N, CA, C and O atoms as a GROMACS GRO file, in nm:
protein
  340
    1MET      N    1  10.252  13.980  10.563
    1MET     CA    2  10.294  14.084  10.656
    1MET      C    3  10.303  14.023  10.796
    1MET      O    4  10.208  13.958  10.840
    2PRO      N    5  10.411  14.042  10.867
    2PRO     CA    6  10.426  13.982  10.999
    2PRO      C    7  10.334  14.045  11.103
    2PRO      O    8  10.291  14.160  11.089
    3PHE      N    9  10.306  13.969  11.204
    3PHE     CA   10  10.225  14.011  11.317
    3PHE      C   11  10.301  14.116  11.396
    3PHE      O   12  10.419  14.098  11.424
    4THR      N   13  10.235  14.225  11.430
    4THR     CA   14  10.301  14.327  11.511
    4THR      C   15  10.213  14.368  11.627
    4THR      O   16  10.091  14.361  11.619
    5VAL      N   17  10.275  14.409  11.734
    5VAL     CA   18  10.206  14.453  11.855
    5VAL      C   19  10.268  14.584  11.898
    5VAL      O   20  10.391  14.598  11.895
    6THR      N   21  10.186  14.679  11.940
    6THR     CA   22  10.241  14.807  11.980
    6THR      C   23  10.284  14.809  12.126
    6THR      O   24  10.378  14.880  12.161
    7ASP      N   25  10.218  14.733  12.211
    7ASP     CA   26  10.253  14.730  12.353
    7ASP      C   27  10.345  14.613  12.382
    7ASP      O   28  10.331  14.505  12.324
    8GLU      N   29  10.438  14.634  12.472
    8GLU     CA   30  10.526  14.526  12.515
    8GLU      C   31  10.448  14.435  12.609
    8GLU      O   32  10.400  14.479  12.713
    9LEU      N   33  10.437  14.309  12.573
    9LEU     CA   34  10.372  14.210  12.658
    9LEU      C   35  10.478  14.106  12.693
    9LEU      O   36  10.521  14.032  12.605
   10PRO      N   37  10.519  14.098  12.819
   10PRO     CA   38  10.626  14.004  12.854
   10PRO      C   39  10.583  13.859  12.835
   10PRO      O   40  10.469  13.822  12.864
   11ARG      N   41  10.675  13.780  12.788
   11ARG     CA   42  10.654  13.636  12.770
   11ARG      C   43  10.781  13.566  12.817
   11ARG      O   44  10.890  13.624  12.812
   12VAL      N   45  10.768  13.445  12.862
   12VAL     CA   46  10.884  13.367  12.903
   12VAL      C   47  10.909  13.262  12.796
   12VAL      O   48  10.822  13.180  12.765
   13LYS      N   49  11.028  13.265  12.740
   13LYS     CA   50  11.067  13.167  12.640
   13LYS      C   51  11.093  13.033  12.707
   13LYS      O   52  11.107  13.025  12.829
   14GLU      N   53  11.098  12.928  12.626
   14GLU     CA   54  11.127  12.794  12.679
   14GLU      C   55  11.261  12.792  12.752
   14GLU      O   56  11.280  12.715  12.846
   15SER      N   57  11.354  12.877  12.709
   15SER     CA   58  11.485  12.881  12.771
   15SER      C   59  11.482  12.952  12.906
   15SER      O   60  11.581  12.952  12.979
   16GLY      N   61  11.366  13.012  12.940
   16GLY     CA   62  11.355  13.083  13.066
   16GLY      C   63  11.381  13.232  13.052
   16GLY      O   64  11.362  13.307  13.147
   17GLN      N   65  11.425  13.275  12.933
   17GLN     CA   66  11.450  13.417  12.910
   17GLN      C   67  11.317  13.489  12.889
   17GLN      O   68  11.224  13.433  12.831
   18VAL      N   69  11.309  13.610  12.935
   18VAL     CA   70  11.189  13.690  12.913
   18VAL      C   71  11.196  13.750  12.774
   18VAL      O   72  11.300  13.805  12.735
   19SER      N   73  11.088  13.740  12.701
   19SER     CA   74  11.078  13.794  12.567
   19SER      C   75  10.953  13.881  12.561
   19SER      O   76  10.890  13.906  12.664
   20SER      N   77  10.917  13.925  12.444
   20SER     CA   78  10.793  13.998  12.427
   20SER      C   79  10.728  13.953  12.298
   20SER      O   80  10.793  13.897  12.210
   21VAL      N   81  10.599  13.979  12.288
   21VAL     CA   82  10.528  13.942  12.166
   21VAL      C   83  10.590  14.014  12.047
   21VAL      O   84  10.592  13.960  11.936
   22ARG      N   85  10.640  14.135  12.068
   22ARG     CA   86  10.701  14.211  11.960
   22ARG      C   87  10.820  14.136  11.900
   22ARG      O   88  10.849  14.153  11.782
   23ASP      N   89  10.888  14.055  11.979
   23ASP     CA   90  11.003  13.979  11.930
   23ASP      C   91  10.961  13.864  11.838
   23ASP      O   92  11.044  13.810  11.765
   24MET      N   93  10.835  13.828  11.841
   24MET     CA   94  10.788  13.716  11.761
   24MET      C   95  10.756  13.763  11.620
   24MET      O   96  10.686  13.863  11.603
   25ASP      N   97  10.804  13.694  11.522
   25ASP     CA   98  10.772  13.722  11.383
   25ASP      C   99  10.682  13.607  11.339
   25ASP      O  100  10.729  13.499  11.306
   26LEU      N  101  10.551  13.631  11.340
   26LEU     CA  102  10.453  13.526  11.317
   26LEU      C  103  10.396  13.535  11.176
   26LEU      O  104  10.387  13.642  11.117
   27VAL      N  105  10.358  13.419  11.124
   27VAL     CA  106  10.294  13.411  10.994
   27VAL      C  107  10.171  13.321  11.004
   27VAL      O  108  10.168  13.228  11.084
   28GLY      N  109  10.073  13.351  10.922
   28GLY     CA  110   9.953  13.268  10.912
   28GLY      C  111   9.953  13.198  10.778
   28GLY      O  112  10.051  13.201  10.704
   29ALA      N  113   9.841  13.134  10.748
   29ALA     CA  114   9.829  13.056  10.625
   29ALA      C  115   9.850  13.142  10.500
   29ALA      O  116   9.911  13.096  10.404
   30ALA      N  117   9.800  13.266  10.500
   30ALA     CA  118   9.815  13.352  10.382
   30ALA      C  119   9.962  13.382  10.354
   30ALA      O  120  10.006  13.380  10.239
   31GLU      N  121  10.039  13.409  10.460
   31GLU     CA  122  10.182  13.435  10.441
   31GLU      C  123  10.254  13.309  10.396
   31GLU      O  124  10.344  13.316  10.311
   32ILE      N  125  10.217  13.195  10.450
   32ILE     CA  126  10.279  13.068  10.410
   32ILE      C  127  10.247  13.038  10.265
   32ILE      O  128  10.333  12.989  10.192
   33ARG      N  129  10.126  13.066  10.222
   33ARG     CA  130  10.089  13.048  10.081
   33ARG      C  131  10.184  13.128   9.992
   33ARG      O  132  10.233  13.077   9.891
   34ALA      N  133  10.208  13.253  10.029
   34ALA     CA  134  10.297  13.338   9.950
   34ALA      C  135  10.441  13.285   9.955
   34ALA      O  136  10.510  13.283   9.853
   35MET      N  137  10.485  13.243  10.072
   35MET     CA  138  10.621  13.192  10.088
   35MET      C  139  10.643  13.067  10.003
   35MET      O  140  10.756  13.039   9.962
   36LEU      N  141  10.536  12.991   9.978
   36LEU     CA  142  10.545  12.869   9.899
   36LEU      C  143  10.504  12.891   9.753
   36LEU      O  144  10.465  12.798   9.684
   37GLY      N  145  10.514  13.015   9.708
   37GLY     CA  146  10.494  13.044   9.567
   37GLY      C  147  10.350  13.065   9.524
   37GLY      O  148  10.319  13.052   9.405
   38GLY      N  149  10.261  13.097   9.616
   38GLY     CA  150  10.123  13.125   9.580
   38GLY      C  151  10.036  13.001   9.566
   38GLY      O  152   9.945  12.997   9.483
   39ILE      N  153  10.063  12.901   9.648
   39ILE     CA  154   9.983  12.779   9.642
   39ILE      C  155   9.840  12.807   9.690
   39ILE      O  156   9.813  12.912   9.748
   40SER      N  157   9.749  12.713   9.665
   40SER     CA  158   9.608  12.729   9.701
   40SER      C  159   9.587  12.717   9.852
   40SER      O  160   9.673  12.666   9.924
   41LYS      N  161   9.472  12.764   9.898
   41LYS     CA  162   9.436  12.751  10.038
   41LYS      C  163   9.429  12.604  10.079
   41LYS      O  164   9.472  12.567  10.188
   42GLN      N  165   9.375  12.521   9.991
   42GLN     CA  166   9.364  12.379  10.020
   42GLN      C  167   9.502  12.315  10.034
   42GLN      O  168   9.525  12.233  10.124
   43ARG      N  169   9.593  12.352   9.946
   43ARG     CA  170   9.728  12.294   9.950
   43ARG      C  171   9.803  12.337  10.075
   43ARG      O  172   9.873  12.255  10.136
   44VAL      N  173   9.790  12.464  10.115
   44VAL     CA  174   9.859  12.510  10.236
   44VAL      C  175   9.801  12.437  10.358
   44VAL      O  176   9.875  12.407  10.452
   45TYR      N  177   9.671  12.409  10.358
   45TYR     CA  178   9.612  12.334  10.469
   45TYR      C  179   9.672  12.193  10.476
   45TYR      O  180   9.705  12.145  10.584
   46VAL      N  181   9.686  12.128  10.361
   46VAL     CA  182   9.744  11.993  10.358
   46VAL      C  183   9.888  11.996  10.410
   46VAL      O  184   9.926  11.912  10.492
   47ILE      N  185   9.967  12.092  10.362
   47ILE     CA  186  10.108  12.101  10.402
   47ILE      C  187  10.121  12.131  10.551
   47ILE      O  188  10.200  12.066  10.620
   48THR      N  189  10.045  12.228  10.602
   48THR     CA  190  10.059  12.266  10.743
   48THR      C  191  10.000  12.162  10.837
   48THR      O  192  10.030  12.162  10.957
   49SER      N  193   9.918  12.073  10.785
   49SER     CA  194   9.862  11.965  10.867
   49SER      C  195   9.953  11.843  10.874
   49SER      O  196   9.933  11.754  10.957
   50HIS      N  197  10.052  11.838  10.787
   50HIS     CA  198  10.142  11.722  10.783
   50HIS      C  199  10.227  11.717  10.909
   50HIS      O  200  10.263  11.820  10.965
   51ARG      N  201  10.258  11.598  10.953
   51ARG     CA  202  10.330  11.582  11.081
   51ARG      C  203  10.473  11.637  11.078
   51ARG      O  204  10.530  11.663  11.184
   52ASN      N  205  10.531  11.656  10.959
   52ASN     CA  206  10.667  11.710  10.956
   52ASN      C  207  10.669  11.863  10.950
   52ASN      O  208  10.777  11.922  10.952
   53PHE      N  209  10.553  11.927  10.943
   53PHE     CA  210  10.548  12.073  10.942
   53PHE      C  211  10.556  12.122  11.086
   53PHE      O  212  10.504  12.056  11.176
   54PRO      N  213  10.619  12.236  11.111
   54PRO     CA  214  10.630  12.287  11.249
   54PRO      C  215  10.493  12.305  11.315
   54PRO      O  216  10.395  12.335  11.248
   55ASP      N  217  10.489  12.286  11.445
   55ASP     CA  218  10.366  12.310  11.520
   55ASP      C  219  10.338  12.459  11.526
   55ASP      O  220  10.430  12.540  11.538
   56PRO      N  221  10.210  12.496  11.516
   56PRO     CA  222  10.179  12.638  11.531
   56PRO      C  223  10.204  12.684  11.674
   56PRO      O  224  10.199  12.603  11.767
   57VAL      N  225  10.232  12.812  11.691
   57VAL     CA  226  10.253  12.866  11.826
   57VAL      C  227  10.121  12.906  11.890
   57VAL      O  228  10.112  12.920  12.012
   58ALA      N  229  10.016  12.924  11.807
   58ALA     CA  230   9.884  12.957  11.860
   58ALA      C  231   9.779  12.918  11.758
   58ALA      O  232   9.803  12.916  11.637
   59ASP      N  233   9.660  12.886  11.809
   59ASP     CA  234   9.545  12.857  11.724
   59ASP      C  235   9.439  12.961  11.761
   59ASP      O  236   9.369  12.946  11.861
   60LEU      N  237   9.430  13.065  11.681
   60LEU     CA  238   9.342  13.178  11.708
   60LEU      C  239   9.209  13.161  11.636
   60LEU      O  240   9.195  13.072  11.552
   61VAL      N  241   9.114  13.245  11.667
   61VAL     CA  242   8.986  13.241  11.598
   61VAL      C  243   9.006  13.256  11.447
   61VAL      O  244   8.938  13.191  11.368
   62GLN      N  245   9.100  13.341  11.408
   62GLN     CA  246   9.125  13.363  11.265
   62GLN      C  247   9.217  13.258  11.204
   62GLN      O  248   9.244  13.264  11.085
   63GLY      N  249   9.265  13.166  11.282
   63GLY     CA  250   9.348  13.059  11.229
   63GLY      C  251   9.475  13.040  11.308
   63GLY      O  252   9.502  13.111  11.405
   64LYS      N  253   9.553  12.944  11.264
   64LYS     CA  254   9.679  12.912  11.330
   64LYS      C  255   9.787  13.009  11.288
   64LYS      O  256   9.782  13.066  11.179
   65VAL      N  257   9.885  13.028  11.377
   65VAL     CA  258  10.002  13.110  11.345
   65VAL      C  259  10.128  13.034  11.382
   65VAL      O  260  10.132  12.958  11.479
   66TRP      N  261  10.231  13.057  11.302
   66TRP     CA  262  10.359  12.990  11.320
   66TRP      C  263  10.469  13.094  11.331
   66TRP      O  264  10.452  13.208  11.287
   67ARG      N  265  10.582  13.056  11.391
   67ARG     CA  266  10.700  13.141  11.389
   67ARG      C  267  10.756  13.140  11.246
   67ARG      O  268  10.775  13.034  11.186
   68ARG      N  269  10.782  13.259  11.193
   68ARG     CA  270  10.837  13.267  11.058
   68ARG      C  271  10.967  13.186  11.047
   68ARG      O  272  10.990  13.119  10.946
   69SER      N  273  11.050  13.192  11.149
   69SER     CA  274  11.179  13.121  11.144
   69SER      C  275  11.158  12.970  11.132
   69SER      O  276  11.235  12.903  11.064
   70ASP      N  277  11.055  12.915  11.197
   70ASP     CA  278  11.026  12.772  11.186
   70ASP      C  279  10.982  12.736  11.045
   70ASP      O  280  11.022  12.633  10.990
   71VAL      N  281  10.899  12.821  10.986
   71VAL     CA  282  10.850  12.796  10.850
   71VAL      C  283  10.964  12.809  10.749
   71VAL      O  284  10.975  12.727  10.658
   72VAL      N  285  11.048  12.910  10.765
   72VAL     CA  286  11.162  12.928  10.676
   72VAL      C  287  11.255  12.806  10.683
   72VAL      O  288  11.304  12.759  10.581
   73ALA      N  289  11.280  12.756  10.804
   73ALA     CA  290  11.365  12.638  10.820
   73ALA      C  291  11.302  12.517  10.751
   73ALA      O  292  11.372  12.439  10.687
   74TRP      N  293  11.170  12.501  10.764
   74TRP     CA  294  11.100  12.390  10.699
   74TRP      C  295  11.113  12.403  10.548
   74TRP      O  296  11.140  12.304  10.479
   75ILE      N  297  11.093  12.523  10.495
   75ILE     CA  298  11.104  12.545  10.351
   75ILE      C  299  11.245  12.512  10.303
   75ILE      O  300  11.261  12.446  10.200
   76ARG      N  301  11.346  12.556  10.376
   76ARG     CA  302  11.485  12.526  10.336
   76ARG      C  303  11.510  12.376  10.328
   76ARG      O  304  11.582  12.328  10.240
   77GLU      N  305  11.450  12.301  10.420
   77GLU     CA  306  11.470  12.156  10.422
   77GLU      C  307  11.385  12.082  10.320
   77GLU      O  308  11.433  11.991  10.253
   78HIS      N  309  11.257  12.122  10.306
   78HIS     CA  310  11.163  12.046  10.226
   78HIS      C  311  11.131  12.105  10.089
   78HIS      O  312  11.082  12.034  10.001
   79ARG      N  313  11.157  12.233  10.070
   79ARG     CA  314  11.132  12.300   9.942
   79ARG      C  315  11.249  12.396   9.914
   79ARG      O  316  11.228  12.516   9.902
   80PRO      N  317  11.371  12.343   9.902
   80PRO     CA  318  11.490  12.430   9.890
   80PRO      C  319  11.484  12.523   9.769
   80PRO      O  320  11.545  12.629   9.771
   81GLU      N  321  11.412  12.485   9.665
   81GLU     CA  322  11.402  12.572   9.548
   81GLU      C  323  11.325  12.701   9.577
   81GLU      O  324  11.334  12.798   9.501
   82LEU      N  325  11.250  12.703   9.688
   82LEU     CA  326  11.173  12.821   9.727
   82LEU      C  327  11.239  12.899   9.842
   82LEU      O  328  11.189  13.003   9.884
   83ALA      N  329  11.351  12.849   9.891
   83ALA     CA  330  11.416  12.912  10.006
   83ALA      C  331  11.463  13.052   9.972
   83ALA      O  332  11.511  13.079   9.862
   84GLU      N  333  11.449  13.141  10.071
   84GLU     CA  334  11.494  13.280  10.054
   84GLU      C  335  11.646  13.284  10.049
   84GLU      O  336  11.714  13.212  10.122
   85GLY      N  337  11.698  13.369   9.961
   85GLY     CA  338  11.840  13.396   9.947
   85GLY      C  339  11.926  13.303  10.014
   85GLY      O  340  12.048  13.316  10.009
   0.00000   0.00000   0.00000
């Protein structure tokens, strides 16, 4: 389930455009496990720690989070058999 926020919190994108947290579709390790076909917690840790995996956008107390679009792009390139439609 993607990260959602009820209040608009302004953020500045790298491009200089103002965005909001609501615009971000974030995933954690549990979502990535599901996206990769239900792999183990240990396996998702190995994959997300690899240097070719996208960098997380935040490292929270509950764990790292990534942009869903970055993870989907990685899956399309490295695990095309699991790519969405």
